N, C-alpha and C positions, 0 to 999 in steps of 0.2 A: 530364439528364445520362446521356451513354452511357458503358458500361463493359464489360469482357469479364465472365466471370462469376466469374474467381478472382482478379482484383483490384480494387482501389479507390483512386481516387486520395486521397493520401497525402501530408502534410506531416511533419517532424518539425521539431519549435521546439526551438532549442540556443541556446547562446551561449558566452561563453570561460570565465565561472567562474557558479560560484552568487553569487544575488541581485541577476543582472542585469534579472530580471523575466519570466523564461519562463512560469510559471505566471498571470500578469498577462495576458499578451499571449495566451497559450494558450486561457485562459479567454475573452477577450473575442472570440477567433477562431471560437471554438466557439458564443459566443453568437450570433453575426452571421452565421454560415453558417447556424445553426439557424432564425434569423429570417428567412431566405431560403427555408425551405421543407426545407433538405436533413436528412434524417435522418445525423447526426457521431455515429461509434463513436470516444471518447477512451481514450487508452491515457496509460501513465505507461513509462519507463523504469527500472527498480532497485526496490529494496527501500522503497516510501513507502506510507504510510496517508493524510496529511494532503492533499498534492497532488490525490490521486485523488479525495477528496471533494469539492473544489471543481469537478473537472472534471466529476464526475460529475452535480454539480447544475445546471452550465451546459449540458452536454447533454441533461436527463432522462434518462440511463441509465447502468448502471453502467461505470465505468472500471477497465479491466484493468491488469494489472502486465506488462512486458514485461520479464522478468530474466533475462537469459542466461546468468549463471552458476547459479543456482539450477535453470533450468529447460531449459538446452540449447536450442540452435537450433533443432531438430526440433519440440520442443514448443512454444516460442514461435511458430513459422512457426505452426505448426497453429491453435494459439490465435488471433492475428490475423487468421486467413482464417476463422475460424468466427466469431467476433465482429464481424465485416464482412461476413458475408454477406447482411445485411439494411440495408445502410447504402450511401449516397451518396458518403461522405468519410470520412477520419480524420484526426484531428489526435494526433498522439503528442508527449509534452512530454518533454524529454531531463531527464537527471539531471547536477548538477554541469557542469563544462566539457563542448565537445563533446568531445575523446580523452579523459576521465578515466573510469577502469577500475579493477579489479581492485589494477593495479600501476603503476609508472610507467615498465616497460620494453616494454607492451604496450597495447593499448585493449580487452581484452578485458572484456565486459560493459558498454562504455559507450556514450552515445548514436551516437557513429561506430558500432560494432558493430552495433548493431542498425538502423541505416541502410542498412551494406551487406548485412545480412540480410534486411529487408524491399524492397530497392532502391528505396527512398523517397528523395527529395530534403530537403533541410536547410534551413532558414530560421533565420537565425541572429538574435536578439536582442542586440543590442549597447548597452550602457549608454554612453550616449554625453553624459552628463552635465558633463563634465570635458576633455571632447575635442574636437576638430574634423577638420583632416587626418588626425591619427593614427588615425581609424578605418580608413582606406582601409589602413594598414599592417596592422592588426590583423587584416583580413577576407580579406586578401593572405596573410598568412602562415597563415592558418588554412584557407584555401584550397589553398596549395601543400602543406600537410605532408602529405596525404595525398589523392592525386587520386582515389583510389576512393569516396571519398567526394563524393556531387554537393552541393556549397553551392553551393546555387544564388539564393537572394535574402537580403537581411538587411533587417530594421526596425531604425530607431532608437529607442531606447527613453529618456526622462526628458529629452528635447530642449528648449531653453530658450527658443526663438524660432522664427519661421516661416526667420530668415535663419539660424540655427545649422543649421537643418534641411536649409536649399538647401545651404550649405557641405559639410555631411556626403556629401551625395548629388552634389555634383559631384566631390568626392574619389575616391569609390568607385568611380564611372563610368568616371574618368580613369587610375583606378591597378588596376582589376580586371575580369574579368568577371561578378562577380556582381552580379546584378539588385538595385537600391535598391528595396524595396516599399512606403515612407512613413515616418512619422514618428510616435511616440506623444509629446504635450508632457508634460513633467512636470506631474504632478497630485496635490495632496495626496488627492484622493478614489481613487485607484487602490493608495496604500501600505494593505496590511492588515496589521495588527497579527500579531507571532508572539512566540514563546517559546523556553523551550531544546530543544525537540524541534522548532521548526518554526513555518510558520505557524497560526493558530487554524484547527480545524478544524470544517467545515461542518456536524457534527453538534453543537458548541456555540457555534455564535453565527453566526444567520442571514444568510448571506452576499449574497441578494437583491439590495441597494442595490450592492452592490461588484460583482456579477457586471453590472448593466445598465450603471455605468459605464465598467466595462473593455469591455463591447461597443461602448459610445457613442465611446470614446476611439479603438476599431479602426476601426468604420466612418469616422468622421471624419477618420482618420490615414491608415489602411494600404489599399493598393490589392487591392481583395479578386480584382477580375476578375482582376489578374495572377498572384495565389497560385494561385486554382484554375486557373488557363491551366499555371502550373510544374508543379503536380501532376495535372494530368490528362496533359499532355507527359512528364511523367517516369515515368509510371506503366507501364513496359515489363517490369516482371520477374514475372512470372504466379507468384503463390503458388500451394502445391499445395490442390488442394480440400479444404477442411474437412472431416474425419472426424468422422461424425456421432455425438454421445453420447447415450447414452441419456436419454429424457427425464424429469423427475421421476418417480419413483414413489413418492414420499409420496402418503400416503391417510389419511384420519382415523382408520384403525387402525394408523398407524406408529408407531414409538415415537418419542415427544416430545423432540428434542435442545433444549434449553433455552438460548439463547445471550445473553451480556449485551450490552445496545447501549442507549448514551445518552451524555450529556456526559464520564461519566469513561471508560465502556469505547466504544470504536469501532474498535480497529486490528484488523481481520480482512480477508482477502484475500476480494473474491465468489466466486473460484472454491471457496474452500473449502466455502461454506455451498451453492453450487449441487452440490458433488460430493458433499456430506452428502444432498442431497434426491434426486440420481440413484440414489445407493445405498439409498433407502428411509427415509430419516429425514426426520423431518417439523420443519424449524427453527420454534421458535417465539421472539421476542426478548422480552425482561425486561428491566427498570431497576433495579438494584441502589439506584440513590440515591432512586426516589422507589415502588417497590413491594412492597409488604408479605410477598411470598411468592414462590414459583415459580413457573411455570406450572403449571397442572393438567395430571394424567399425565406430566410431566417424569421422563425415563428416563436422562438421561443434562446434563453439563453443561458450557458453556464458557465462560471467561472469558477475554477476550481482551485486549489492550494498549490501552493508552490513559495519563489522565491522573488517576489515582486521587491524587496526592498534591496535586492543587489541588482536589480534592473531598471532602479526608480527613474533615473534620468533617461532611458530611450523609451520607456512608456512616457514620461511627461511629454517629451519629443514628439511622440506621436498624436498630432493634437487630432488629427482628422478620425482615428481610431476613439479618441477619447467622446468628441463630440457625436460619432455615432452609436456609442454605448449610452449616452447622456439622451440622445434621442429617441432611441427605443425603450428607454424607462419611461420616458414623458410619454410616449407612445401607448403605455399600458404592457407592453409585451413581457409575459413572464421571464423575470429573471430569479434565477438561483445562484447566490455566490456562498463560498465556503471561505473562511480565513485567507488568504491570501486573496480573494475574489473580492473579499470585504474590505480589504487594505485598500484594491485598486479600484472599489467606488467610491470612497470617499473623498471630500474637498482635498486633502494631502497627505502626501507620506513623509514622516522626518525618517531618517536612514541612521545608521550605527552612529554616524559621524554627526549629526544632528542638522543634516541637510536636509531642506525641505522643498518637496517637488510637487507640484499640481498633478492632480489625478482625475477621476470623471466626476466630481461633484454630483453624485449622484445621494451618495449619504452624506449627511451635515457632519461637521469636526473632520477629524485627521487620525490617523493610525501613527503610531507612534513606537520603535523599535526601543526595547528596553533589554537589559541586563538579567531579567527574571525568566525561568521558564515554566511556563504553563503548561501542563501536561496531565493525562489520565483519561480514564473513561467516564463517558456521561451518560446517566439516564434523563434524557430530554422531554417535557411536558410542552406539549404547544399549546401557547398564550390565547388564540384566538383563532377562529376561522379563515382559511384563505385557501386559495387553490390548491396547494399541496398538502394542507393541514385540515385536520378540525379539531376543534378546542378540545382539550384534554386527551389528546391521544399522545402516547408514550413511544419514542424510540430509544434505541441506545446508540452513540458514537462514541468518541472521541478527539480532545484537543491536543494541540502541539504546536505552540506558537509562543514567541517573546516579544510579540507588539500588543498593544493594547489601542482600544478605540476610544477617542476624547471626545466627548459631544455632550451636549448640554442635556442629553437626559430626559429631554421632551418626548421622545418617541415610545411608544409600548413594547416591549420584548418580547420577541419572536419565541423564545423558548426559557422555562424553569430548569435550569439543571437542580435535580433531586438530590439530598443529604447523600452522602457516601463515606466509602473509605477516605475518599480523597478531599472533602470537605463536609462541614458539619452541619453547615447552614444553607440551606436552598439558597441559588443565585440565579440573576437573570442573564441571559444571552441574546446578541440579535435583535435587527429590527423588521419590518415592513412599512416599505415607502411605495405606495400604492401596489401594483405588483412585483415589487422588488424585496426579495428574503433572502436575507445577508445575516450569518454568525461564524462564529469560531468554530462551530461545529463539524467535524468531517463523519459522512452517513456513509455506510455499505448498504444500498440497499437490495441485498440478499436479506438483510436483517428486518424489511421492510418492504416486498415486490412493489406494493400499491402504489409507490411512490414515483416508480418509472412510469408507471399507465397514468397517475393524476398529471405528472408533466406533459406528457405528450397530448392527452384530453386538453389543458389549458393552451399549449400551443394549438391545436386544432382550432381551438373557440375564441382566440384572439385572430388567426388568420380568416377564419369567415365572417369574424365581427369587422374586421380591417377590409374585407374585400366588399361585405355588404354597405358600410360607409363610401368608400370609393364609389360602389355603382350608383348610389343613391347622390350623390355630387356630384355623379357626370349626369345624371336626368336631370336634377336642377341645372346646371349650366348649361 
């Protein structure tokens, strides 16, 4: 496949609404193209951890997020160019409906916005399980809503029969200029389990059989040659040459940044880890569920988000790990916790059934699961100087959680969330206890790359100080 040095054939998989089957079709498409020998680069629009884990598994390489609200257009374009430099094809899964973004009066940060920024064609996934000719009206409406978006093809999903598929195709061909690319029949094997935060992540449940079924369905029902042709013909908007980033500076002498990663904790952007290694940190994964202690030589700790509430009993039973984290906090080790990590650091976690489990006891109070979803983009302003922040600095991030942190309120907040479309008044979040920084805010370090450098610097400083104390103690003894 020939292409220019600055652009790669790309399709953006979109839909009229969530639940249409974007992830299934994107995963099947990636697996099918990879089976043809293509190097496929996967991407996900918006702030998401779960869908990218499935796209990554299908592609056999990391999936990167293109979030225009957090990163901005320039950083997102540069990231896309860098991540596709060694690829033959790119598949971008959209978020929610095609034009759903930050607000109702524009499409900022939507799938359509990303399509315009990348100059890439959109392939619509249409859940046709309860319609026939009306499919043409939906496709026509989405096509005409914003002609700047190149809605080039449509795949009908959850189709009842070959006859149903033919009706859908005939209607779209007659009434629109959007190219039908095929149909995927309704199949129970393609439905993947979900829960309160979305689909089950790949780290928790091996998706190999599901990926194989999605690939088989796409190969059987979708015209892959036509889809590739659309991507190649539409790839007319050269991207800027990728700015080279430093190779990993990590070595055996680098400070160890211990990162929680298992079925309970796996919500972290790969960019964050790569930036840490470029800054000279050595990322080492560990499991709060099954490991007895932190990795040897740990000098900083990252507790990312995930599903600790579903594994509360196992987390509570691993008393040695909870003690190790508590000791690390007491020793002044830099610890950064997001959302699920905050829940784990509390004195207790109360699950959906009201059962309380002891956690690390680093933060006062307990995290309690509730029924109200708190979600949205946030602009956070740091309230105090610490090893990661300077007071007054701002960063864009996002929240997505059902739990609340119930404490006595005696700790000063880590951030203030500025007023936005999501909230009219400023709101405080998080706290600092010693060198422990915890909040519900999820951050993408590409929005503020110096955060990775500060984590590594803090880890090195703590390691040096600890070594000096050990040496001085030895001399005294």
